[in-house]
C-alpha positions as CSV (number, residue, x, y, z in Angstrom):
1,M,-4.0,11.1,-19.1
2,S,-6.3,11.7,-22.0
3,K,-9.7,14.1,-21.9
4,Y,-11.3,10.6,-22.7
5,S,-10.3,8.9,-19.9
6,R,-10.6,11.2,-17.2
7,F,-14.1,11.7,-18.7
8,L,-14.9,8.1,-18.4
9,V,-13.4,7.8,-14.9
10,S,-15.3,11.1,-13.3
11,L,-18.2,9.8,-15.3
12,I,-18.5,6.6,-13.6
13,A,-16.7,7.9,-10.2
14,L,-20.1,10.3,-10.2
15,I,-21.8,7.5,-10.5
16,I,-20.5,4.9,-8.3
17,G,-20.0,7.8,-5.5
18,W,-23.9,9.0,-5.7
19,S,-24.7,5.3,-5.1
20,L,-22.9,5.6,-2.2
21,N,-24.6,8.1,-1.1
22,F,-21.9,10.7,-2.0
23,S,-25.2,12.5,-2.9
24,H,-29.0,11.8,-3.7
25,P,-30.2,12.6,-6.8
26,N,-33.9,11.5,-7.9
27,S,-32.3,10.2,-11.2
28,I,-28.5,10.9,-13.2
29,A,-28.4,10.5,-16.9
30,I,-25.4,8.3,-17.7
31,A,-23.5,6.7,-20.2
32,S,-24.0,3.0,-21.0
33,P,-20.7,1.1,-20.6
34,L,-22.4,-2.4,-22.0
35,S,-20.0,-2.7,-25.0
36,Q,-21.8,-5.7,-25.9
37,V,-24.6,-3.8,-26.9
38,S,-22.8,-0.8,-28.4
39,Q,-19.2,0.9,-28.7
40,V,-21.3,4.1,-29.0
41,F,-22.3,5.5,-25.7
42,T,-25.5,6.6,-25.4
43,T,-27.2,8.8,-22.9
44,T,-30.2,7.0,-21.0
45,P,-32.3,8.8,-17.8
46,V,-32.1,6.2,-14.9
47,T,-32.8,5.9,-11.3
48,L,-30.0,4.5,-8.7
49,A,-32.7,1.7,-8.0
50,S,-32.5,0.6,-11.1
51,L,-29.1,0.0,-11.1
52,D,-29.1,-3.9,-10.4
53,S,-26.2,-5.9,-9.7
54,S,-25.1,-6.7,-13.5
55,L,-24.6,-3.2,-14.7
56,W,-22.9,-2.3,-10.8
57,E,-20.2,-4.9,-11.4
58,T,-19.8,-3.3,-14.8
59,L,-19.5,0.1,-14.1
60,L,-16.9,-1.1,-11.4
61,K,-15.1,-3.2,-13.8
62,R,-15.1,-0.4,-16.4
63,S,-14.0,2.4,-14.2
64,Y,-10.9,0.3,-12.9
65,I,-9.7,-0.9,-16.2
66,T,-9.7,2.5,-17.1
67,A,-7.8,3.5,-14.4
68,V,-5.1,0.6,-15.5
69,E,-5.4,1.7,-19.1
70,D,-4.4,5.2,-18.2
71,A,-1.8,4.9,-15.4
72,K,0.0,2.9,-18.0
73,T,1.3,6.8,-19.1
74,A,2.8,9.4,-16.6
75,D,3.3,12.4,-17.6
76,E,4.8,16.0,-16.0
77,S,1.4,17.0,-15.2
78,E,0.4,14.5,-13.2
79,I,3.7,15.2,-11.2
80,S,2.3,15.7,-7.2
81,T,4.4,17.9,-5.6
82,T,2.1,17.4,-1.9
83,L,3.3,13.6,-1.3
84,Q,3.8,13.2,2.4
85,A,7.5,13.2,3.3
86,I,9.0,10.8,5.9
87,S,10.9,13.7,7.3
88,N,11.2,15.3,10.5
89,N,9.9,18.5,9.2
90,N,6.6,16.9,8.7
91,P,4.3,17.6,11.4
92,N,1.5,15.2,10.5
93,L,3.7,11.8,11.5
94,K,3.8,9.8,14.5
95,W,7.4,9.3,15.4
96,R,9.7,7.6,18.3
97,D,12.8,6.1,18.9
98,Y,13.6,2.7,19.2
99,Q,17.1,1.1,19.7
100,G,18.9,3.7,18.4
101,Q,16.5,4.2,15.7
102,K,14.0,6.2,14.2
103,Q,10.7,4.6,13.4
104,V,7.6,6.2,12.0
105,L,3.8,4.7,12.3
106,M,2.6,3.2,8.6
107,V,-0.2,1.4,8.0
108,T,-0.9,-1.6,5.3
109,W,-4.9,-2.7,4.6
110,T,-5.0,-6.5,4.2
111,S,-6.7,-9.6,4.9
112,W,-3.7,-11.9,6.7
113,N,-4.4,-13.0,9.9
114,G,-0.9,-13.1,11.0
115,Y,-0.2,-9.8,12.5
116,D,-3.5,-10.7,14.9
117,N,-1.5,-11.9,17.9
118,Q,1.9,-10.0,17.2
119,V,0.9,-6.6,18.8
120,D,3.7,-5.1,20.2
121,L,6.0,-7.7,18.8
122,P,9.0,-7.6,16.5
123,V,7.8,-9.0,12.8
124,E,10.4,-9.8,10.0
125,L,8.7,-9.0,7.0
126,S,8.6,-12.0,4.3
127,R,7.8,-9.7,1.4
128,E,7.7,-5.8,0.1
129,T,5.0,-4.1,1.9
130,W,3.5,-1.5,0.5
131,V,1.8,1.1,3.3
132,T,0.7,4.5,3.7
133,A,2.0,6.9,6.3
134,V,-0.3,7.3,9.5
135,P,-2.6,9.0,10.0
136,E,-3.0,10.4,6.1
137,L,-5.5,7.3,5.2
138,K,-7.5,7.4,8.7
139,T,-8.0,11.2,8.6
140,F,-9.6,10.3,4.6
141,A,-11.4,7.4,6.6
142,Q,-13.1,9.4,9.1
143,T,-14.6,11.9,6.3
144,L,-16.4,9.2,5.0
145,N,-20.2,8.5,6.1
146,L,-20.8,4.9,4.6
147,N,-22.0,1.6,5.3
148,P,-19.2,-1.0,5.7
149,E,-19.6,-2.8,2.2
150,S,-19.8,1.0,0.4
151,L,-16.5,2.2,3.0
152,T,-15.2,-0.6,1.7
153,L,-15.0,0.1,-2.0
154,R,-14.4,3.8,-1.2
155,L,-11.3,2.7,0.1
156,E,-10.5,0.6,-2.3
157,Q,-10.7,3.0,-5.3
158,Y,-8.7,5.4,-3.2
159,L,-5.9,3.2,-2.8
160,G,-5.7,2.0,-6.0
161,L,-6.8,-1.4,-5.6
162,P,-9.3,-3.3,-7.8
163,P,-13.4,-4.0,-6.0
164,N,-14.0,-6.8,-4.3
165,N,-10.5,-7.0,-3.4
166,G,-10.5,-8.8,-0.1
167,K,-8.9,-6.6,2.2
168,T,-10.3,-6.6,6.3
169,K,-8.3,-5.0,8.6
170,F,-5.7,-2.3,9.0
171,V,-2.3,-3.0,10.1
172,E,-0.8,-0.1,12.0
173,M,3.7,-0.8,12.2
174,W,6.6,0.9,13.2
175,V,9.2,1.0,10.9
176,N,12.7,1.9,10.7
177,A,12.6,5.3,8.1
178,S,15.8,3.6,6.7
179,D,13.3,0.5,5.5
180,L,11.2,2.6,3.5
181,F,11.3,3.3,0.0
182,R,9.0,5.3,-2.5
183,P,7.8,2.5,-5.1
184,C,8.9,5.3,-7.9
185,P,11.7,5.9,-10.0
186,D,13.0,8.1,-7.5
187,A,12.9,6.4,-4.5
188,E,14.0,9.1,-1.9
189,V,11.1,9.3,0.9
190,N,12.1,12.5,2.6
191,D,10.7,14.9,-0.1
192,T,7.2,15.7,-1.2
193,S,7.1,14.7,-4.9
194,C,8.3,11.9,-7.6
195,D,9.8,12.2,-10.7
196,F,8.7,9.5,-13.4
197,N,12.4,9.4,-14.6
198,F,15.6,7.9,-12.9
199,P,18.0,10.2,-11.2
200,E,21.1,9.6,-12.3
201,T,22.1,8.1,-8.6
202,V,19.6,5.8,-9.5
203,E,20.7,2.4,-7.4
204,P,20.8,-0.4,-10.3
205,Q,18.8,-2.8,-7.9
206,H,15.7,-0.2,-7.6
207,Q,15.6,0.3,-11.5
208,T,15.2,-3.7,-12.1
209,W,12.5,-3.3,-9.2
210,I,10.6,-0.7,-11.1
211,N,11.4,-1.8,-14.6
212,N,10.2,-5.7,-13.8
213,L,7.0,-4.3,-11.7
214,Q,6.1,-2.0,-14.3
215,L,6.1,-4.9,-17.3
216,V,3.4,-6.8,-14.8
217,S,1.1,-4.0,-13.2
218,Y,-1.0,-3.4,-16.3
219,G,-2.5,-6.3,-17.2
220,D,-5.7,-7.9,-17.2
221,K,-5.2,-8.3,-13.3
222,G,-3.1,-5.3,-13.1
223,Y,-3.1,-2.3,-11.0
224,P,-3.5,1.3,-11.7
225,W,-0.1,2.1,-10.4
226,T,1.4,5.6,-11.0
227,R,5.2,5.6,-10.5
228,L,4.3,8.6,-8.9
229,G,4.2,8.4,-5.3
230,Y,0.5,8.1,-4.7
231,S,-2.1,5.9,-5.3
232,Y,-4.6,6.4,-8.0
233,D,-8.2,7.1,-6.8
234,W,-10.0,5.8,-9.4
235,G,-13.1,7.0,-7.3
236,S,-12.7,11.0,-6.9
237,L,-14.3,13.2,-9.6
238,D,-11.1,15.8,-8.7
239,G,-8.3,14.0,-10.2
240,E,-6.3,10.6,-9.8
241,I,-4.4,11.7,-7.0
242,G,-4.9,9.2,-3.7
243,A,-2.4,8.6,-0.9
244,S,1.0,8.7,-0.8
245,E,2.5,5.5,-1.0
246,F,5.7,3.3,0.3
247,V,6.9,0.1,0.4
248,V,8.8,-1.1,2.9
249,R,11.8,-3.9,2.1
250,K,11.4,-7.6,2.6
251,G,13.0,-8.4,5.5
252,A,12.6,-5.5,7.4
253,K,12.0,-6.1,11.2
254,V,9.0,-3.8,12.3
255,I,6.9,-3.5,15.3
256,I,3.2,-4.2,14.9
257,S,1.2,-1.6,17.0
258,S,-2.4,-2.3,16.3
259,V,-4.7,-4.6,14.0
260,K,-8.4,-3.0,13.6
261,N,-10.9,-3.7,11.1
262,T,-11.7,-1.7,8.7
263,V,-14.9,-0.5,10.2
264,D,-13.3,0.5,13.0
265,Y,-10.3,1.7,11.8
266,S,-12.2,4.1,10.3
267,K,-13.9,5.7,13.1
268,L,-13.7,8.9,14.1
């Protein structure tokens, strides 16, 4: 990440964070993001009350676009060594034995209603599904003390999703560990880091999957896909490392454990 990109993301995250009631300053100095007014950043004292909806949307859009642009390029300094490992040695995970298979509890955030009546039932996934390991996301959400709208935005940031993405519910599912892979060149899920280079043993199918996704991920409607095994948290002041992310392969058979709306899932 360039110093400018990190500064810009951090600055806008600070402003957005304040407005989400992370802190309560009476006034702040912001760099104007309105490129149509000037290409040069100017510092202007404003109160949070003066952040009208137009400026608010501009701040969100600028921060997200900057994150997408930054995520195009990964370097060694951005590799995390603390990813969640899908391993029996990871005490944070929830496991069970099911029909001779080791299953781990994962969660996805969605707006699709098709899971609602499938609790405790098997579901064959019709598409690849991006998930995190329970309880990482739930633990993060429970640290937030926000109203529903602000909560949704903060979770969108944490998971590297665009603002107003429309997600409404968290679906926990039991997944065979063998059906999971990391969305990074190193697909292994049982370690705590991802390299941004393909290992010599990479399967051609996975290499093609990564290369094809990379081609379409960073355009106008793109996502800040890190390719390093974690979501890009574009709302954090401490760096962009968000949740450890995994993908459940298309055609996998999972058991739906629970379906809860965003607010209920985030309660203690």
